C-alpha positions in Angstrom: 47.7 -78.6 -118.5 43.8 -79.6 -120.1 40.8 -77.0 -120.7 38.3 -76.7 -117.9 39.2 -76.6 -114.3 42.4 -77.3 -111.9 41.3 -78.3 -108.7 43.4 -77.9 -105.8 42.2 -79.4 -103.0 42.0 -76.8 -100.2 41.9 -77.4 -96.0 38.4 -77.1 -94.0 39.3 -74.3 -92.0 35.8 -74.1 -89.6 35.7 -76.5 -86.6 31.6 -76.7 -86.6 31.0 -76.4 -90.5 32.1 -78.1 -93.6 31.8 -75.6 -96.4 30.9 -77.7 -99.3 31.2 -76.8 -103.1 29.8 -77.9 -105.9 31.6 -80.1 -108.4 33.9 -78.0 -110.6 34.3 -75.3 -107.9 37.2 -75.7 -105.0 37.2 -74.1 -101.4 40.1 -72.1 -100.3 41.1 -72.1 -96.4 39.6 -69.2 -94.2 36.9 -68.4 -96.6 33.5 -69.3 -96.8 33.2 -69.3 -100.5 34.2 -71.5 -103.5 36.4 -70.8 -106.3 35.9 -71.7 -109.7 38.7 -71.4 -112.4 37.8 -70.7 -115.8 40.0 -71.0 -118.9 37.7 -69.6 -121.2 39.8 -66.5 -122.5 37.7 -64.0 -122.3 38.0 -59.8 -122.0 37.8 -58.2 -118.3 34.5 -57.0 -118.5 32.9 -60.4 -119.7 35.3 -62.3 -117.1 33.2 -60.0 -114.5 29.8 -60.6 -116.0 30.6 -64.6 -116.1 31.5 -64.3 -112.2 28.3 -62.1 -111.8 26.4 -64.8 -113.3 27.4 -67.6 -110.8 26.8 -65.0 -107.4 30.2 -63.6 -107.4 33.3 -61.8 -108.3 36.5 -61.9 -109.5 38.5 -63.6 -106.8 40.1 -60.7 -104.5 44.1 -61.5 -103.2 43.8 -60.1 -99.8 46.6 -61.6 -98.1 49.8 -63.7 -99.1 48.4 -66.6 -98.2 46.0 -65.9 -100.9 48.3 -65.2 -103.2 50.3 -68.5 -102.6 47.5 -70.3 -102.9 46.3 -69.1 -105.9 50.0 -69.0 -107.5 50.1 -73.2 -106.8 46.7 -73.4 -108.6 47.0 -71.9 -111.9 49.8 -73.8 -113.7 51.0 -71.8 -116.3 48.1 -70.1 -116.8 48.2 -66.1 -116.1 44.6 -65.4 -115.0 42.9 -62.2 -114.2 42.5 -61.4 -110.6 40.2 -58.9 -108.3 42.0 -55.9 -108.4 40.9 -53.0 -110.2 41.3 -49.6 -110.5 38.7 -47.2 -109.8 37.8 -43.7 -111.5 40.4 -41.9 -108.9 43.6 -44.0 -109.8 43.3 -46.2 -106.7 43.2 -50.4 -106.5 40.4 -51.5 -105.0 38.7 -55.0 -104.5 35.5 -55.7 -106.5 33.3 -55.1 -103.3 34.7 -51.0 -103.6 36.8 -52.4 -100.2 40.7 -50.6 -100.6 43.7 -52.9 -101.5 45.4 -54.7 -98.1 47.7 -56.6 -100.1 50.1 -55.5 -103.1 52.1 -57.6 -105.0 53.0 -56.3 -108.2 55.8 -57.7 -110.0 57.8 -55.5 -112.5 55.3 -54.2 -114.7 55.3 -50.3 -115.5 52.3 -48.7 -113.4 50.5 -47.3 -116.2 48.3 -43.8 -115.3 45.1 -44.8 -117.5 42.5 -45.6 -115.0 39.8 -46.7 -117.7 41.7 -49.7 -119.6 44.0 -51.3 -117.1 43.6 -54.6 -115.5 45.6 -57.1 -113.2 46.8 -60.7 -113.5 48.5 -63.1 -111.7 51.9 -63.5 -113.5 52.2 -67.7 -113.5 55.9 -67.5 -113.6 56.4 -65.2 -110.9 53.6 -65.5 -109.0 53.6 -61.6 -109.2 51.0 -59.2 -110.4 51.1 -57.2 -113.9 48.8 -55.0 -115.1 47.5 -55.3 -118.9 44.6 -54.3 -121.2 41.3 -54.9 -119.9 40.1 -55.9 -123.6 42.9 -58.9 -123.9 41.1 -62.5 -123.4 42.4 -64.3 -120.0 41.8 -67.0 -118.3 40.4 -65.9 -114.5 38.9 -66.7 -111.1 35.5 -66.4 -109.8 34.8 -66.1 -106.0 31.6 -67.2 -105.3 30.3 -67.2 -101.3 29.5 -71.3 -100.5 26.0 -69.6 -99.3 24.7 -69.4 -103.0 24.9 -73.1 -103.7 23.0 -74.0 -100.8 19.0 -74.9 -100.7 16.6 -76.3 -97.8 13.8 -78.1 -98.6 10.6 -75.9 -98.3 9.7 -75.3 -94.8 12.9 -75.2 -93.8 15.3 -72.8 -92.7 19.0 -72.1 -94.0 21.9 -71.2 -92.0 25.1 -70.7 -94.3 27.8 -70.9 -91.7 27.0 -74.3 -90.9 25.6 -75.6 -94.1 22.6 -76.6 -92.5 18.6 -76.1 -92.7 16.5 -75.9 -89.9 12.9 -76.7 -89.0 10.5 -75.8 -86.1 8.0 -78.2 -85.5 6.1 -76.0 -83.4 2.8 -75.9 -80.5 0.6 -78.4 -81.4 -2.9 -79.1 -79.6 -4.1 -82.4 -78.9 -8.2 -83.3 -79.3 -8.6 -82.0 -75.8 -7.4 -78.5 -76.4 -4.3 -79.6 -74.2 -0.6 -79.0 -75.9 1.3 -82.0 -77.0 4.5 -82.5 -75.8 7.3 -84.9 -76.7 10.0 -86.3 -75.0 14.0 -86.1 -76.7 13.6 -89.9 -78.2 10.0 -89.2 -79.5 11.3 -85.5 -81.2 14.7 -87.4 -82.5 12.6 -90.0 -84.2 10.5 -87.3 -86.2 13.5 -85.6 -86.7 14.8 -89.3 -88.7 11.5 -89.5 -90.4 12.3 -86.2 -92.7 16.4 -87.1 -92.7 17.5 -84.9 -90.0 18.2 -84.8 -86.4 17.3 -83.0 -83.2 19.3 -79.7 -83.8 23.1 -80.1 -82.0 24.6 -76.5 -81.2 28.6 -75.7 -82.0 28.8 -71.9 -81.8 27.0 -68.5 -80.5 26.4 -68.0 -83.8 24.1 -70.9 -84.7 22.7 -70.2 -80.9 21.6 -66.8 -81.7 20.2 -68.0 -85.0 18.1 -70.5 -83.5 17.2 -68.2 -80.5 15.4 -66.0 -83.1 13.8 -69.3 -85.0 12.0 -69.7 -81.5 11.1 -66.7 -80.5 7.7 -66.7 -78.9 5.4 -65.5 -76.1 3.7 -68.1 -74.4 0.9 -65.6 -72.9 -0.6 -65.0 -76.5 -1.3 -68.9 -77.0 -4.8 -68.7 -75.6 -5.1 -72.8 -74.4 -4.5 -74.6 -71.3 -1.6 -76.4 -70.1 0.2 -78.9 -71.9 -0.7 -82.4 -71.8 0.2 -84.3 -68.1 -0.4 -80.8 -66.3 3.1 -79.2 -67.2 3.0 -75.3 -67.1 3.0 -73.9 -70.4 6.7 -73.9 -71.7 8.7 -71.8 -74.1 11.3 -74.3 -74.2 12.6 -76.5 -77.2 14.2 -80.0 -77.4 17.8 -79.9 -78.6 19.6 -83.1 -78.9 22.0 -82.7 -76.3 22.4 -85.0 -73.1 24.6 -84.6 -70.5 26.0 -82.1 -68.0 26.4 -79.0 -69.8 29.5 -78.9 -69.7 32.0 -79.1 -72.9 33.0 -82.8 -73.9 30.2 -84.4 -71.7 27.4 -86.4 -73.0 26.0 -86.3 -76.8 24.1 -84.8 -79.3 21.7 -87.1 -81.2 23.4 -86.6 -84.3 26.9 -88.1 -83.4 28.4 -84.4 -83.4 31.3 -84.0 -80.7 29.9 -81.8 -77.8 32.4 -78.6 -78.4 30.0 -76.1 -77.1 27.5 -76.5 -74.2 25.6 -74.6 -72.1 28.2 -74.7 -69.3 28.8 -77.0 -66.4 25.4 -76.3 -64.4 24.6 -79.6 -63.4 25.9 -82.8 -61.8 23.8 -85.1 -63.3 22.8 -85.7 -67.2 19.4 -83.9 -68.1 18.1 -83.5 -71.5 19.0 -79.9 -72.7 16.5 -77.2 -74.3 16.9 -73.8 -75.3 14.0 -71.0 -75.2 13.8 -67.2 -76.1 10.0 -66.0 -75.0 8.5 -62.8 -74.1 8.1 -63.8 -70.8 10.0 -67.1 -69.7 13.3 -65.5 -70.7 16.1 -66.9 -73.1 18.7 -69.5 -72.7 19.5 -73.1 -72.1 16.7 -74.8 -69.7 15.7 -77.9 -68.6 12.5 -80.0 -68.2 12.2 -82.6 -64.7 9.8 -84.5 -66.8 11.6 -84.6 -70.4 8.4 -83.6 -72.1 9.0 -80.3 -74.5 6.2 -78.7 -76.2 8.4 -78.0 -79.6 11.4 -79.2 -81.0 13.9 -78.0 -83.9 15.3 -80.4 -86.5 18.8 -80.2 -88.1 20.0 -81.3 -91.7 23.1 -81.0 -94.1 21.9 -78.6 -97.1 22.0 -80.0 -100.2 24.6 -78.6 -102.6 23.2 -77.3 -105.9 25.9 -76.6 -108.8 24.9 -73.7 -111.0 24.7 -74.3 -114.6 27.8 -73.2 -116.3 28.2 -72.4 -120.1 
Protein backbone atom coordinates (compact mmCIF):
# COMPACT_ATOMS: atom_id res chain seq x y z
CA UNK A 1 0.00 0.00 0.00
CA UNK A 2 1.29 3.43 -0.83
CA UNK A 3 1.50 6.12 1.81
CA UNK A 4 -1.31 8.65 1.80
CA UNK A 5 -4.97 7.82 1.65
CA UNK A 6 -6.84 4.65 0.88
CA UNK A 7 -10.07 5.86 -0.69
CA UNK A 8 -13.14 3.68 -0.46
CA UNK A 9 -16.24 4.85 -2.32
CA UNK A 10 -19.10 4.72 0.17
CA UNK A 11 -22.81 4.87 -0.49
CA UNK A 12 -24.74 8.08 -0.05
CA UNK A 13 -27.22 7.78 2.75
CA UNK A 14 -29.64 10.67 2.53
CA UNK A 15 -32.52 10.92 0.10
CA UNK A 16 -32.76 14.69 0.05
CA UNK A 17 -29.15 15.72 0.61
CA UNK A 18 -25.93 14.54 -0.92
CA UNK A 19 -23.20 14.87 1.66
CA UNK A 20 -19.98 15.95 0.02
CA UNK A 21 -16.46 15.49 1.30
CA UNK A 22 -13.24 17.19 0.19
CA UNK A 23 -10.54 15.49 -1.84
CA UNK A 24 -8.61 13.00 0.34
CA UNK A 25 -11.67 12.43 2.53
CA UNK A 26 -14.26 9.67 2.27
CA UNK A 27 -17.87 9.34 3.35
CA UNK A 28 -19.33 6.44 5.28
CA UNK A 29 -22.90 5.28 4.74
CA UNK A 30 -25.36 6.54 7.33
CA UNK A 31 -23.24 9.39 8.67
CA UNK A 32 -23.07 13.05 7.77
CA UNK A 33 -19.32 13.03 8.17
CA UNK A 34 -16.08 12.58 6.28
CA UNK A 35 -13.27 10.16 7.06
CA UNK A 36 -9.58 10.93 6.78
CA UNK A 37 -7.23 7.96 6.67
CA UNK A 38 -3.80 9.08 7.83
CA UNK A 39 -0.82 6.84 7.35
CA UNK A 40 1.45 9.14 9.30
CA UNK A 41 2.54 7.03 12.24
CA UNK A 42 1.90 9.05 15.41
CA UNK A 43 1.50 8.52 19.13
CA UNK A 44 -2.14 8.32 20.18
CA UNK A 45 -2.13 11.82 21.69
CA UNK A 46 -0.74 13.29 18.48
CA UNK A 47 -3.31 11.40 16.41
CA UNK A 48 -6.10 12.82 18.60
CA UNK A 49 -4.63 16.30 18.22
CA UNK A 50 -4.42 15.96 14.44
CA UNK A 51 -8.08 14.94 14.20
CA UNK A 52 -9.07 17.84 16.45
CA UNK A 53 -7.21 20.26 14.18
CA UNK A 54 -9.39 19.00 11.32
CA UNK A 55 -12.50 19.61 13.41
CA UNK A 56 -13.13 15.98 14.30
CA UNK A 57 -12.01 13.03 16.41
CA UNK A 58 -10.74 9.48 16.01
CA UNK A 59 -13.36 7.38 14.24
CA UNK A 60 -15.78 5.76 16.71
CA UNK A 61 -16.92 2.30 15.63
CA UNK A 62 -20.54 2.12 16.78
CA UNK A 63 -21.85 -0.93 14.90
CA UNK A 64 -20.91 -4.08 13.03
CA UNK A 65 -21.51 -2.12 9.81
CA UNK A 66 -18.95 0.50 10.87
CA UNK A 67 -16.50 -2.26 11.77
CA UNK A 68 -16.89 -4.02 8.42
CA UNK A 69 -16.55 -0.73 6.53
CA UNK A 70 -13.29 0.15 8.23
CA UNK A 71 -12.02 -3.41 7.97
CA UNK A 72 -12.51 -3.28 4.20
CA UNK A 73 -10.77 0.08 3.97
CA UNK A 74 -7.53 -0.25 5.91
CA UNK A 75 -5.69 -2.89 3.89
CA UNK A 76 -2.78 -4.20 5.95
CA UNK A 77 -2.60 -1.19 8.29
CA UNK A 78 -3.81 -1.44 11.92
CA UNK A 79 -4.87 2.10 12.89
CA UNK A 80 -5.93 3.79 16.09
CA UNK A 81 -9.72 3.96 16.46
CA UNK A 82 -12.01 6.09 18.60
CA UNK A 83 -12.51 3.64 21.44
CA UNK A 84 -10.98 5.12 24.58
CA UNK A 85 -10.67 4.28 28.24
CA UNK A 86 -11.62 6.78 30.92
CA UNK A 87 -10.19 7.13 34.42
CA UNK A 88 -12.80 4.70 35.78
CA UNK A 89 -11.64 1.99 33.41
CA UNK A 90 -14.76 2.21 31.25
CA UNK A 91 -14.50 2.16 27.46
CA UNK A 92 -16.08 5.20 25.86
CA UNK A 93 -16.26 7.01 22.53
CA UNK A 94 -14.33 10.25 21.96
CA UNK A 95 -17.48 12.28 22.71
CA UNK A 96 -17.72 10.65 26.15
CA UNK A 97 -20.68 8.41 25.29
CA UNK A 98 -20.71 4.82 26.52
CA UNK A 99 -19.64 2.10 24.12
CA UNK A 100 -22.59 0.49 22.32
CA UNK A 101 -20.64 -2.05 20.28
CA UNK A 102 -17.60 -4.16 21.22
CA UNK A 103 -15.39 -6.27 18.99
CA UNK A 104 -12.31 -7.20 21.00
CA UNK A 105 -10.04 -9.88 19.62
CA UNK A 106 -7.85 -12.20 21.68
CA UNK A 107 -6.09 -9.26 23.26
CA UNK A 108 -5.33 -9.42 26.98
CA UNK A 109 -7.64 -6.90 28.63
CA UNK A 110 -5.37 -4.69 30.70
CA UNK A 111 -6.49 -2.92 33.87
CA UNK A 112 -4.26 0.04 33.06
CA UNK A 113 -6.44 3.14 32.75
CA UNK A 114 -3.73 5.63 31.81
CA UNK A 115 -1.79 4.32 28.84
CA UNK A 116 -3.89 1.76 26.98
CA UNK A 117 -5.47 2.62 23.63
CA UNK A 118 -7.30 0.65 20.95
CA UNK A 119 -6.58 -0.25 17.35
CA UNK A 120 -8.29 -2.28 14.67
CA UNK A 121 -6.22 -5.33 13.79
CA UNK A 122 -5.97 -5.44 10.00
CA UNK A 123 -5.64 -9.24 9.99
CA UNK A 124 -8.56 -10.17 12.25
CA UNK A 125 -10.67 -6.99 11.78
CA UNK A 126 -11.10 -7.05 15.57
CA UNK A 127 -9.84 -4.64 18.21
CA UNK A 128 -6.62 -4.92 20.14
CA UNK A 129 -5.21 -2.96 23.06
CA UNK A 130 -1.87 -1.27 22.56
CA UNK A 131 0.40 1.11 24.41
CA UNK A 132 -0.71 4.66 23.64
CA UNK A 133 2.89 5.68 22.97
CA UNK A 134 3.18 3.28 20.05
CA UNK A 135 3.18 4.96 16.67
CA UNK A 136 0.21 4.06 14.51
CA UNK A 137 -1.80 5.16 11.52
CA UNK A 138 -5.22 6.53 12.45
CA UNK A 139 -8.67 7.45 11.11
CA UNK A 140 -10.30 10.83 11.73
CA UNK A 141 -14.06 11.36 11.63
CA UNK A 142 -14.95 14.97 10.75
CA UNK A 143 -18.51 16.36 10.46
CA UNK A 144 -19.11 17.23 6.81
CA UNK A 145 -20.40 20.66 7.81
CA UNK A 146 -16.85 21.60 8.83
CA UNK A 147 -16.00 21.76 5.12
CA UNK A 148 -19.04 23.69 3.89
CA UNK A 149 -18.90 27.40 3.20
CA UNK A 150 -21.43 29.89 1.85
CA UNK A 151 -21.05 33.28 0.18
CA UNK A 152 -21.34 36.37 2.36
CA UNK A 153 -24.99 37.03 3.14
CA UNK A 154 -26.07 33.40 2.74
CA UNK A 155 -27.02 30.97 5.51
CA UNK A 156 -25.80 27.36 5.66
CA UNK A 157 -28.09 24.44 6.46
CA UNK A 158 -25.62 21.61 6.76
CA UNK A 159 -28.07 18.64 6.47
CA UNK A 160 -28.70 19.65 2.85
CA UNK A 161 -25.17 20.94 2.19
CA UNK A 162 -26.84 24.07 0.83
CA UNK A 163 -26.83 27.84 1.27
CA UNK A 164 -29.95 30.01 1.46
CA UNK A 165 -30.58 33.71 1.01
CA UNK A 166 -33.81 35.54 1.82
CA UNK A 167 -34.70 38.34 -0.58
CA UNK A 168 -36.72 40.49 1.80
CA UNK A 169 -39.33 43.21 1.67
CA UNK A 170 -38.37 46.07 -0.65
CA UNK A 171 -40.10 49.40 -1.27
CA UNK A 172 -40.69 51.04 -4.65
CA UNK A 173 -40.37 54.79 -5.15
CA UNK A 174 -44.12 55.14 -4.57
CA UNK A 175 -43.69 53.67 -1.09
CA UNK A 176 -45.42 50.43 -2.09
CA UNK A 177 -44.02 46.97 -1.54
CA UNK A 178 -42.37 45.48 -4.59
CA UNK A 179 -43.48 41.98 -5.60
CA UNK A 180 -42.11 39.35 -7.95
CA UNK A 181 -43.62 36.46 -9.86
CA UNK A 182 -42.10 33.03 -9.43
CA UNK A 183 -40.55 33.38 -12.89
CA UNK A 184 -38.85 36.70 -12.17
CA UNK A 185 -37.74 35.50 -8.73
CA UNK A 186 -36.19 32.41 -10.32
CA UNK A 187 -34.34 34.62 -12.81
CA UNK A 188 -33.02 36.73 -9.96
CA UNK A 189 -31.80 33.63 -8.12
CA UNK A 190 -30.15 32.27 -11.26
CA UNK A 191 -28.23 35.53 -11.61
CA UNK A 192 -26.46 34.58 -8.36
CA UNK A 193 -25.83 30.97 -9.43
CA UNK A 194 -28.80 29.69 -7.44
CA UNK A 195 -32.45 28.69 -7.88
CA UNK A 196 -35.64 29.38 -6.00
CA UNK A 197 -35.70 27.23 -2.92
CA UNK A 198 -36.83 23.62 -3.10
CA UNK A 199 -37.85 21.82 0.09
CA UNK A 200 -37.35 18.13 0.75
CA UNK A 201 -37.95 17.45 4.44
CA UNK A 202 -39.63 18.67 7.62
CA UNK A 203 -36.23 19.73 8.91
CA UNK A 204 -35.53 21.89 5.88
CA UNK A 205 -39.00 23.47 6.11
CA UNK A 206 -38.43 24.29 9.79
CA UNK A 207 -35.06 25.85 8.98
CA UNK A 208 -36.69 28.00 6.30
CA UNK A 209 -39.51 29.10 8.56
CA UNK A 210 -36.92 30.27 11.07
CA UNK A 211 -35.11 32.11 8.28
CA UNK A 212 -38.20 33.95 7.00
CA UNK A 213 -39.91 34.72 10.34
CA UNK A 214 -41.66 38.09 10.18
CA UNK A 215 -44.26 40.40 11.68
CA UNK A 216 -45.79 42.47 8.88
CA UNK A 217 -47.60 44.70 11.37
CA UNK A 218 -44.23 46.25 12.15
CA UNK A 219 -43.41 47.24 8.56
CA UNK A 220 -45.13 50.62 8.73
CA UNK A 221 -45.73 51.14 5.02
CA UNK A 222 -48.53 50.74 2.48
CA UNK A 223 -49.80 47.75 0.58
CA UNK A 224 -47.70 46.07 -2.12
CA UNK A 225 -47.76 47.24 -5.73
CA UNK A 226 -51.05 46.35 -7.40
CA UNK A 227 -53.10 46.93 -4.27
CA UNK A 228 -52.45 43.52 -2.72
CA UNK A 229 -52.71 43.14 1.04
CA UNK A 230 -49.42 43.06 2.91
CA UNK A 231 -48.27 39.46 2.57
CA UNK A 232 -45.79 37.63 4.73
CA UNK A 233 -45.50 34.84 2.17
CA UNK A 234 -42.24 33.83 0.51
CA UNK A 235 -42.21 32.27 -2.95
CA UNK A 236 -40.69 28.81 -3.35
CA UNK A 237 -39.80 27.06 -6.57
CA UNK A 238 -42.76 24.66 -6.43
CA UNK A 239 -45.50 24.65 -9.05
CA UNK A 240 -48.08 21.89 -8.63
CA UNK A 241 -51.18 20.75 -6.83
CA UNK A 242 -49.41 20.26 -3.53
CA UNK A 243 -49.19 16.48 -3.83
CA UNK A 244 -45.95 14.53 -3.69
CA UNK A 245 -44.89 13.56 -7.19
CA UNK A 246 -46.99 16.28 -8.82
CA UNK A 247 -45.58 19.36 -10.53
CA UNK A 248 -41.99 20.51 -10.42
CA UNK A 249 -39.40 22.54 -8.55
CA UNK A 250 -37.63 25.22 -10.57
CA UNK A 251 -34.26 23.69 -9.65
CA UNK A 252 -35.26 20.39 -11.29
CA UNK A 253 -35.24 18.30 -8.12
CA UNK A 254 -37.88 15.65 -7.48
CA UNK A 255 -41.12 16.66 -5.75
CA UNK A 256 -40.62 14.18 -2.90
CA UNK A 257 -41.92 16.54 -0.23
CA UNK A 258 -44.90 18.86 -0.61
CA UNK A 259 -47.74 20.57 1.27
CA UNK A 260 -50.30 17.86 0.58
CA UNK A 261 -53.00 17.40 -2.12
CA UNK A 262 -54.82 20.62 -1.29
CA UNK A 263 -55.88 21.72 -4.77
CA UNK A 264 -57.18 20.14 -7.93
CA UNK A 265 -55.37 22.77 -9.99
CA UNK A 266 -51.69 23.58 -10.03
CA UNK A 267 -50.40 26.71 -8.33
CA UNK A 268 -47.17 28.38 -7.32
CA UNK A 269 -46.54 27.60 -3.66
CA UNK A 270 -45.06 29.75 -0.95
CA UNK A 271 -44.35 29.45 2.75
CA UNK A 272 -44.69 31.86 5.63
CA UNK A 273 -44.10 32.29 9.33
CA UNK A 274 -45.60 35.51 10.54
CA UNK A 275 -46.73 36.72 13.94
CA UNK A 276 -50.15 37.74 12.59
CA UNK A 277 -50.60 35.71 9.38
CA UNK A 278 -49.55 32.34 10.74
CA UNK A 279 -47.16 29.65 9.51
CA UNK A 280 -47.21 27.03 6.80
CA UNK A 281 -47.65 26.64 3.07
CA UNK A 282 -49.63 29.25 1.18
CA UNK A 283 -50.66 30.49 -2.27
CA UNK A 284 -51.51 33.81 -3.89
CA UNK A 285 -54.11 34.11 -6.61
CA UNK A 286 -51.87 36.44 -8.61
CA UNK A 287 -48.43 34.78 -8.27
CA UNK A 288 -47.02 37.99 -6.82
CA UNK A 289 -44.71 37.62 -3.84
CA UNK A 290 -43.06 40.29 -1.69
CA UNK A 291 -40.22 37.92 -0.76
CA UNK A 292 -38.47 34.80 -1.99
CA UNK A 293 -35.60 32.52 -0.99
CA UNK A 294 -32.72 31.43 -3.22
CA UNK A 295 -30.85 28.17 -2.65
CA UNK A 296 -27.51 26.89 -3.92
CA UNK A 297 -25.06 24.14 -3.08
CA UNK A 298 -22.47 25.00 -0.47
CA UNK A 299 -18.85 25.14 -1.55
CA UNK A 300 -16.54 22.44 -0.24
CA UNK A 301 -13.29 23.73 1.21
CA UNK A 302 -10.55 21.21 1.94
CA UNK A 303 -8.50 21.84 5.08
CA UNK A 304 -4.75 22.18 5.03
CA UNK A 305 -3.22 18.82 5.91
CA UNK A 306 0.39 18.54 6.92
